[in-house]
N, C-alpha and C positions, 0 to 999 in steps of 0.2 A: 632852787636847793635850799637855801635858807628859809625857816619858815617863822624866825623872829629874831629882831636883836634885842637884845638885854642890858647892853651898856655901850656906852659912846661917850667919848671923853677925847679932849684934844689929842691927837696921834695913836688912839687906840679905837678898837669896835671888835665886838663879841656877839656872837648869835649862834643860834640851836638849832639842830633839826634830829627828828627821832626816825632813823632809817625803819618804816613798816614792812614787815613780812610779806606783805603781799603785792611790793614793787616789781615791775616787770623785770628789771633788769638782772634778779636774782635769779630767774630762771636758767639762764645762761650761764652762769658766772656766781659759781660753778656749781653743774648738777650734781647734784646728792650733799653738796656742802656748801651754802650759797655764802660769798662774802661779798661787802660794798665794794665795787671797781675803784683802783684809785685814784683816776681820772675825776669821780665825784666827789672825793674828798678835795682835791684841788679847787674845781669847781664852785665849791663850798668856800671857798677861801677866797678864789675872786668875787663871789658875789660879794660876800662879806666888804671887802675893800672896796668895792664898787659903791656899797651903801654908804658909806663913811665920806667917799668922794662926791654922792650926789645929795647929801647932806647939806654940803657945802657950798655944793655949786649945783642945784636944782636942774638946770637949763643945760646941763651936758649930758653926753652920753659917755659909759665907759666900755673900752674894749680891752681886753684880755692879750697882750702882746708878748707876754714870756713868763717862762716859770724857770728857776735856775734853783739849783741844790735842792731839788725834792727827794725826800727820805721818807719811806714809808717803815714803819718800828713794829707795829702789832696788826692784826686782823680785826675788821669791823664786821659784826654780825647782825643779820635781822634783827630788828628790835631795840638796838642800839642809839642811846640819844649822844649826841655829839656835838660839842663847843668847836666853833670856828672861831678863833681871836688872830687878829692882824693886829702890830705894833707899825704904824705908819713912819715910813722913813723919808727919803727924799720926794719933793714934789715940784718939778720946775718945769715950765713950759708946756704944761697938759701931760706930763710923764708923772706916774705915781710909781711907788715902789714900796713894800711893804713885808714884813717878815711873819708868814703866817703858823700856827700851831693848830691842828685838829686834836682836840681830847676826848676821850671818852672814859668815864667814873674818875676823872682827875688825871689819867695815865694819859701823857704824848704817844697818838698813834702815826702821826704824820706831821711834817713839817717842811716848807719850801718858800722861797723867795719870789713872790708875784708882783709882775710888773704891769701896769695898766697903761693907756691914754685917755685921758678925759678931753672930750673934744667934739668937733662935728664929723659926722661921715664924708667921706671922700679925701679928708686929709691924709698923707703920707704919716706912717708912725716913726720916727725919730730916724 
């Protein structure tokens, strides 16, 4: 989902993605008026947070374990470049929390609190 990460600093990470017009999900979402599915915007936030975690602990794997307070504020159409920004929150015992915002042309189009687990497969999440 995330094509590039352009900012990484303590407690913050930001990445980019341009949704191309030829992407297969546009055919069914929605015919005649394609828009980016909200779940893909959330996945972009999760991957951006995972990049932050893996940068700091590369031997781990990061699993999405929760999404809270997701809000979609505007439609994202084909050809739009979006920025995924995650302000990291609490990080304890492998659990990560971040507040993410998706922006297009400087305008917030979606936001959510993203929760992840950085660890090894097979372990139970909290």
